[in-house]
C-alpha positions as CSV (number, residue, x, y, z in Angstrom):
1,M,164.8,111.0,100.2
2,I,164.1,110.0,96.8
3,G,164.1,113.8,95.9
4,N,167.9,113.8,97.3
5,I,169.1,111.0,95.2
6,F,167.1,112.7,92.4
7,L,169.3,115.4,92.5
8,S,172.2,114.0,93.2
9,L,172.2,111.9,90.3
10,I,171.2,115.0,88.0
11,F,174.4,116.8,89.3
12,C,176.4,113.9,88.5
13,I,175.2,114.1,84.8
14,I,176.0,117.5,84.6
15,Y,179.4,117.3,86.1
16,V,180.2,114.5,83.5
17,F,179.2,116.1,81.0
18,K,181.0,119.5,81.5
19,T,184.1,117.9,82.4
20,N,183.7,115.9,78.7
21,A,182.9,118.7,77.4
22,Q,186.5,120.2,78.0
23,S,188.7,120.5,75.5
24,I,191.6,118.1,77.1
25,D,195.4,118.9,76.0
26,L,196.9,115.5,76.0
27,S,200.3,116.6,74.9
28,S,200.7,118.8,78.2
29,L,199.8,115.8,80.4
30,N,202.6,114.9,83.1
31,S,202.0,111.7,84.6
32,D,202.9,110.6,88.5
33,L,205.7,107.9,88.4
34,E,204.0,106.0,91.4
35,T,200.2,105.8,90.0
36,G,200.9,106.7,86.1
37,T,197.8,109.1,86.3
38,D,198.0,112.5,85.5
39,A,197.2,114.9,88.5
40,G,194.9,117.2,87.1
41,T,192.7,115.7,84.3
42,G,192.8,112.4,86.0
43,L,193.4,110.3,83.4
44,T,195.4,107.3,83.2
45,I,197.7,105.4,80.6
46,E,197.3,101.6,80.1
47,P,199.9,99.5,78.5
48,L,198.8,97.2,75.8
49,D,199.6,93.3,76.7
50,G,201.0,91.3,73.8
51,V,203.3,93.9,72.0
52,S,206.4,94.0,74.0
53,N,208.7,90.9,72.4
54,K,211.1,88.1,74.3
55,C,213.4,88.4,71.5
56,E,213.9,92.0,71.5
57,E,214.8,91.7,75.4
58,Y,217.0,89.1,74.7
59,V,219.3,90.5,72.7
60,S,219.4,93.8,75.1
61,E,220.2,91.5,77.8
62,I,223.1,90.1,76.3
63,G,224.6,93.6,75.3
64,K,223.8,94.0,71.6
65,E,221.5,95.5,70.0
66,V,218.4,95.1,67.0
67,G,220.2,96.2,63.6
68,E,224.0,96.8,63.4
69,N,226.9,95.8,66.1
70,T,230.2,96.3,66.1
71,K,232.4,93.8,67.3
72,S,236.0,94.5,69.5
73,N,238.1,93.8,66.3
74,G,235.8,96.7,63.8
75,S,234.2,93.9,62.4
76,K,230.2,94.6,61.5
77,F,227.2,91.8,62.4
78,Y,223.7,92.3,62.1
79,I,221.0,91.1,64.3
80,G,217.0,91.2,63.0
81,I,214.0,90.5,64.8
82,G,211.4,88.2,63.2
83,E,207.7,87.4,65.3
84,S,204.8,85.3,64.6
85,A,201.4,83.4,65.7
86,I,200.9,80.1,65.9
87,L,197.5,79.7,64.2
88,A,196.9,76.1,65.8
89,P,195.2,76.9,69.6
90,T,197.2,75.2,71.7
91,G,196.6,71.2,71.6
92,H,194.8,71.3,68.3
93,K,195.5,68.1,66.3
94,N,197.7,70.7,64.2
95,Y,199.6,72.9,66.8
96,I,203.1,70.7,67.0
97,T,203.0,71.3,62.8
98,S,201.9,74.8,63.6
99,R,204.4,75.6,65.5
100,Q,207.4,74.3,63.3
101,N,205.5,77.1,60.9
102,A,205.2,79.5,63.1
103,Y,209.4,79.5,63.3
104,E,209.6,79.6,59.6
105,Q,207.0,82.7,59.4
106,A,208.9,84.3,62.4
107,M,212.4,83.5,60.0
108,L,211.0,85.2,57.2
109,F,210.3,88.3,59.1
110,A,213.8,88.7,60.2
111,K,214.6,88.2,56.9
112,S,212.0,91.1,55.7
113,A,213.3,93.5,58.3
114,I,217.0,92.6,57.0
115,L,216.1,93.4,53.4
116,E,214.4,96.5,54.3
117,E,217.4,98.0,56.4
118,M,219.4,97.2,53.4
119,K,217.6,98.6,50.4
120,A,213.7,99.1,49.8
121,T,211.5,100.9,47.1
122,V,209.0,103.2,48.4
123,S,206.6,105.2,46.8
124,R,203.9,107.2,48.8
125,N,200.4,109.0,47.0
126,I,198.8,111.4,50.2
127,K,195.2,113.0,48.7
128,L,193.4,115.7,50.8
129,S,189.9,117.2,49.4
130,L,188.3,119.6,51.4
131,A,185.0,120.7,50.1
132,Q,182.1,123.1,51.2
133,G,179.0,122.9,49.4
134,K,177.6,120.5,46.4
135,F,177.3,122.3,43.3
136,V,174.0,120.0,42.2
137,K,172.9,122.7,39.9
138,D,173.7,124.4,36.6
139,E,173.0,127.8,37.4
140,K,173.0,129.1,34.1
141,L,170.3,126.7,33.0
142,Q,168.0,127.8,35.9
143,E,168.7,131.3,34.6
144,E,167.7,130.7,31.5
145,I,164.5,129.0,32.4
146,Q,163.4,131.9,34.7
147,K,164.0,134.4,32.2
148,E,161.3,132.8,29.5
149,V,159.0,131.9,32.6
150,S,159.0,135.6,33.9
151,Q,158.7,137.2,29.8
152,N,155.8,134.5,29.2
153,A,154.1,135.5,32.0
154,V,154.0,139.0,31.8
155,A,152.9,138.6,27.6
156,D,149.8,136.8,28.9
157,T,146.8,138.8,28.8
158,R,144.8,136.4,31.0
159,D,144.0,135.8,34.6
160,S,147.3,135.1,36.7
161,T,146.3,131.6,37.0
162,S,146.4,131.1,33.5
163,A,150.1,132.6,33.5
164,Y,150.9,130.4,36.0
165,N,150.1,127.3,34.2
166,K,151.7,128.6,31.3
167,A,155.0,129.4,32.8
168,M,155.1,125.8,34.8
169,E,154.2,124.2,31.2
170,L,157.4,125.8,29.2
171,L,159.3,124.7,32.9
172,N,158.5,121.1,32.4
173,R,159.2,121.0,28.9
174,K,162.7,122.7,29.6
175,L,163.2,120.2,32.2
176,D,162.3,117.4,29.8
177,K,164.6,118.3,27.2
178,E,167.5,118.5,29.5
179,L,166.5,114.7,31.3
180,E,166.7,113.1,27.4
181,K,170.6,114.7,27.7
182,T,171.1,112.2,30.7
183,E,171.0,108.4,30.8
184,P,167.7,107.0,33.2
185,T,168.8,105.9,36.6
186,P,167.4,102.5,37.4
187,A,165.0,102.1,39.9
188,P,166.6,100.0,43.0
189,K,166.1,96.3,43.4
190,T,166.3,96.3,47.3
191,L,166.0,98.7,50.5
192,E,169.6,99.3,51.3
193,E,170.3,100.4,47.2
194,A,167.2,102.5,47.7
195,E,168.7,104.0,50.9
196,K,172.1,104.3,49.6
197,K,170.6,106.4,46.9
198,A,169.0,108.8,49.5
199,E,172.4,109.3,50.9
200,E,173.7,110.2,47.1
201,V,171.2,112.7,47.0
202,I,171.8,114.5,50.3
203,D,172.8,118.3,49.7
204,A,175.9,118.3,51.5
205,A,177.5,121.4,53.2
206,L,180.3,120.3,54.1
207,G,182.7,117.2,53.6
208,Q,186.6,116.5,53.9
209,S,188.3,113.1,52.7
210,F,191.9,111.6,52.9
211,N,193.9,109.1,51.4
212,D,197.0,107.8,52.0
213,F,198.9,104.9,49.6
214,I,202.2,103.7,50.9
215,E,203.8,100.6,48.9
216,S,207.6,99.5,50.1
217,I,209.2,96.4,48.1
218,S,212.6,94.9,48.7
219,A,214.2,92.2,47.0
220,S,218.1,90.8,47.8
221,N,220.2,87.9,47.3
222,L,220.1,86.4,51.4
223,Y,222.5,83.5,52.6
224,G,224.4,83.8,55.9
225,I,221.7,84.3,58.3
226,R,221.5,82.2,61.0
227,R,219.2,82.0,63.9
228,L,220.4,83.0,67.5
229,Y,217.7,82.7,69.7
230,V,213.9,81.4,69.8
231,F,211.4,82.4,72.5
232,E,207.7,80.3,72.3
233,S,204.7,81.1,74.5
234,A,201.8,78.2,74.4
235,P,198.5,79.1,76.3
236,P,196.4,76.3,76.4
237,G,193.6,76.4,74.2
238,K,194.7,79.7,72.8
239,Q,197.3,80.9,70.2
240,G,200.7,81.0,71.4
241,K,203.5,82.7,69.3
242,I,206.7,82.3,68.3
243,C,209.7,85.4,68.2
244,V,213.7,84.5,66.5
245,A,216.8,86.7,66.7
246,T,218.5,85.9,63.7
247,I,222.1,87.3,62.9
248,H,224.4,87.7,59.8
249,S,228.0,88.5,60.0
250,P,231.5,88.0,58.1
251,N,231.7,85.0,59.5
252,T,228.5,83.3,58.7
253,Q,228.5,84.6,54.8
254,A,231.8,83.2,54.8
255,I,230.9,79.7,55.9
256,A,227.5,80.5,53.3
257,N,230.1,80.8,50.5
258,A,232.6,78.1,51.1
259,I,229.9,75.7,51.0
260,F,228.2,76.9,47.7
261,A,231.8,76.6,46.5
262,Q,232.3,73.5,47.9
263,D,235.8,74.2,49.1
264,A,236.2,73.6,52.6
265,S,239.4,75.7,52.6
266,L,237.2,78.9,52.5
267,F,236.0,78.2,55.8
268,P,236.9,80.7,58.4
269,T,238.0,79.7,61.4
270,G,237.8,81.1,65.3
271,K,239.2,80.4,68.7
272,P,239.0,77.0,70.0
273,N,235.7,76.0,72.1
274,P,236.8,73.3,74.8
275,N,232.9,73.2,76.0
276,Y,232.3,72.0,72.2
277,K,230.6,68.8,72.9
278,N,228.0,70.4,75.7
279,M,226.8,72.8,72.6
280,I,224.3,70.2,71.3
281,P,221.9,69.6,74.2
282,N,221.6,66.5,75.4
283,P,218.2,64.6,74.7
284,K,218.7,62.1,77.1
285,T,218.1,64.8,79.8
286,Q,215.5,67.0,80.9
287,E,217.3,69.7,80.3
288,G,218.1,69.1,77.0
289,M,214.7,67.7,76.0
290,F,213.4,71.4,77.3
291,E,215.6,72.9,74.7
292,L,215.6,70.7,72.0
293,L,211.5,71.5,72.2
294,S,212.4,75.0,71.3
295,T,215.1,74.5,69.6
296,F,214.8,75.5,65.2
297,G,216.6,76.3,62.5
298,V,220.4,76.5,61.8
299,D,222.9,77.3,65.1
300,V,226.8,78.2,64.6
301,I,229.0,76.7,66.7
302,R,232.6,76.1,67.4
303,D,234.0,72.7,68.0
304,E,237.9,72.4,70.0
305,E,240.0,73.4,67.1
306,G,238.3,76.1,66.4
307,N,236.6,74.9,63.0
308,F,232.9,76.6,62.5
309,V,230.0,73.8,62.5
310,L,226.4,74.3,61.2
311,V,223.9,72.8,63.4
312,S,220.3,72.7,61.7
313,Y,217.0,72.1,64.1
314,A,214.4,70.4,62.9
315,Q,211.3,68.9,64.6
316,S,207.9,67.4,63.5
317,G,204.4,66.1,64.7
318,V,203.6,62.2,64.6
319,S,200.4,61.8,62.9
320,G,199.0,58.3,63.7
321,K,200.3,55.7,66.1
322,G,203.2,52.7,65.7
323,P,206.6,52.5,64.2
324,V,205.5,53.8,60.4
325,A,204.3,57.1,62.0
326,I,207.4,57.8,63.9
327,K,209.5,56.9,61.1
328,V,207.9,59.0,58.8
329,A,208.0,62.0,61.4
330,K,211.7,61.9,61.7
331,E,212.0,61.5,58.0
332,K,210.2,65.0,57.8
333,A,212.6,66.3,60.4
334,K,215.8,65.3,58.6
335,T,214.0,66.8,55.2
336,R,213.5,70.0,57.0
337,A,217.2,70.5,58.5
338,E,218.5,69.5,55.0
339,G,216.1,72.7,53.8
340,N,217.5,75.4,56.6
341,I,221.3,74.6,55.2
342,A,219.9,75.4,51.9
343,T,218.5,78.5,52.7
344,F,221.3,79.6,54.4
345,I,223.9,78.6,51.8
346,A,221.4,81.1,49.2
347,E,218.6,81.9,48.9
348,A,216.4,84.8,46.6
349,A,213.8,87.0,49.4
350,T,211.9,89.6,48.5
351,S,209.5,91.3,51.1
352,K,206.5,93.4,49.5
353,K,204.0,95.3,52.3
354,K,200.8,98.0,51.6
355,M,199.0,100.3,53.2
356,Q,196.3,102.1,52.9
357,E,194.6,104.7,55.0
358,T,190.7,106.5,54.6
359,E,188.6,109.1,55.7
360,T,185.7,110.9,55.1
361,Y,183.7,113.0,57.0
362,E,179.7,115.1,55.4
363,Q,177.9,117.3,57.4
364,A,174.8,117.5,55.6
365,A,172.3,120.3,55.1
366,D,170.5,119.5,58.3
367,E,173.6,119.6,59.9
368,S,173.6,115.7,60.5
369,E,177.1,114.6,60.4
370,Y,178.9,111.6,58.7
371,Y,181.7,110.1,59.1
372,K,183.8,106.8,57.6
373,G,187.3,105.4,58.4
374,G,189.3,102.4,57.6
375,G,192.4,100.8,57.0
376,A,194.3,97.9,54.7
377,F,197.6,96.3,55.7
378,K,199.3,93.4,53.5
379,K,203.0,92.0,53.8
380,D,204.0,89.4,51.2
381,I,207.3,87.5,52.0
382,T,208.9,84.8,49.4
383,S,212.1,83.1,50.1
384,A,213.2,80.9,47.3
385,S,216.6,78.7,47.3
386,K,216.9,76.7,44.0
387,N,218.5,73.5,43.3
388,I,222.1,73.5,45.5
389,E,224.6,70.6,45.8
390,I,225.7,70.3,49.3
391,A,228.2,68.0,50.6
392,G,228.8,67.0,54.2
393,M,225.6,67.2,55.8
394,K,225.7,65.0,58.7
395,K,222.6,63.4,60.5
396,G,222.9,63.5,64.4
397,R,220.7,61.8,67.0
398,D,216.5,61.5,66.5
399,W,215.2,62.6,69.9
400,G,211.0,61.9,70.9
401,L,209.6,63.2,73.6
402,K,205.7,64.6,74.6
403,H,204.8,68.1,74.3
404,P,204.9,69.4,78.0
405,V,201.5,71.3,77.5
406,T,199.3,69.2,74.8
407,K,201.0,66.2,75.6
408,Q,201.1,65.4,72.3
409,A,203.6,63.2,70.2
410,V,207.2,65.4,68.6
411,V,210.4,63.9,67.1
412,G,213.4,65.5,66.1
413,T,216.9,66.0,64.7
414,W,219.4,68.0,63.8
415,V,222.3,67.9,61.0
416,T,225.7,69.0,60.9
417,L,228.3,70.6,58.2
418,S,231.6,71.8,59.2
419,S,235.3,71.6,57.1
420,K,236.0,68.5,58.1
421,T,232.4,66.5,57.0
422,M,232.6,68.3,53.8
423,T,236.5,67.2,53.0
424,S,235.2,63.7,54.0
425,S,232.3,63.5,52.2
426,L,233.7,65.4,48.6
427,R,236.9,62.7,49.4
428,R,235.0,59.6,49.3
429,E,233.0,60.9,45.8
430,K,236.1,61.2,44.7
431,N,237.6,57.7,45.3
432,M,234.1,56.2,44.3
433,N,234.5,57.8,41.4
434,S,237.8,57.2,40.7
435,D,237.8,53.1,41.2
436,R,235.0,53.8,38.5
437,L,237.1,55.0,36.0
438,K,240.0,52.7,37.0
439,K,237.8,49.7,36.0
440,G,237.3,51.6,32.2
441,A,234.4,53.4,32.9
442,S,233.4,56.9,30.7
443,S,235.0,59.9,32.5
444,K,231.9,61.9,31.5
445,G,229.3,62.6,33.9
446,S,231.5,62.2,36.7
447,S,231.2,64.9,39.0
448,A,234.2,64.4,41.1
449,G,236.1,68.0,41.7
450,K,233.3,69.5,40.2
451,T,232.2,73.2,40.8
452,P,228.6,73.7,40.6
453,A,227.3,76.3,38.1
454,K,226.5,79.6,40.5
455,V,222.7,80.5,39.9
456,D,222.0,84.1,40.1
457,Y,219.1,84.3,42.5
458,S,218.8,88.3,41.4
459,K,216.8,87.5,38.2
460,V,214.0,86.4,40.7
461,K,212.1,89.6,39.8
462,K,208.2,88.7,41.6
463,G,207.6,87.7,44.8
464,Y,207.8,88.9,47.9
465,S,210.0,89.0,48.7
466,G,216.2,78.1,69.7
467,G,218.2,78.2,71.5
468,S,219.1,79.6,75.0
469,R,222.7,79.3,75.6
470,K,224.1,83.0,76.0
471,P,226.9,83.4,72.7
472,D,230.3,85.6,72.9
473,D,231.5,87.9,69.8
474,D,233.5,84.7,68.8
475,D,230.5,83.2,67.6
476,F,229.6,85.7,65.2
């Protein structure tokens, strides 16, 4: 019985070895659609979890494409995708803040995609070195030494032992003379250093190295980029992630220009939206609170008259207890919402990424093989918005809830801006300044009707550079 088991084991080992020794042509594999397994080899391709992007799926579901799209009237708009991990695990004390940070990071990656599609300066340096043998000996010197050794050995009339000793002495002197031309190598200080030096001394019979370095830089002014859709995952006790779909169109660009110039007449108009009052989630309902929890950034909607309205959403975690902690969190959310609008109006963005892949292979004289491989990747994105005068920002309702997974306190708000609110704000400012002028106040320093000086964001040389409602083309 034991003998049969032993024979079976040997047979299995031989079979596995023979199977593994065979070379498989991966390009010719044909999988069975039902089993996903190649009939000839038994190999199976397994999908990798965590690669699919919910925002890409959403864009496909609404009949759009990531990248450039065309409306029925022929105008173009662009959809970008960004994704970022929520660094703090779900439930960590800094988790709520980390969620907001992850959204901002995802927006930066989405903007980076826009930058890189518009224009990128790319450089690449590839080097391949193939060698056989290691040229560690000076053949000319060896021939010269050997010649002199031979001559002295023949001229010596004493016995062979004396001739040999004389030849070796001459050889040593020659080698000492050559050694004087080189700097002495310090003795290794550690065992690791000694092993490294020993490896360097190995006479390699075959070697190959490969180095691929790629660098890409993109920089541009960006404005009129708004959030289209957000998806957030929150696995308990683990890192979650947030993805965002962004959109840029002639309408969003015109809105940004109008706010930047503080000229309400430059606002575009669209089709009237009778459902306008229901476009902002209601924080008094369960459905509304769930939507607000995953809603970040700037949205663009139309009111009953077809006027475009910016809605900037933001939220913050509550650090501490009591009314003061809640007040601070609300102010932080409002400030972040205002900052979102500033970024929407004008920003200078740059994206810089580097990638390097290296491989080395050596086959030593004793036919032992050494392989080393590695890679590095780095991507830096920077977005900067300078001081911008914004008229007409109107604060919305504050809301607060406990996160459904972690039960941590979250508060948020939104800020709106439209041609109506801008016109009203500028009119109030003008009236206040006019009243002061009538009372004899100096007109110097008045900002009524003044158009702010334009800032040239292209001078920024360095830097590395949710909503769930279904939109229609009129929103773009």
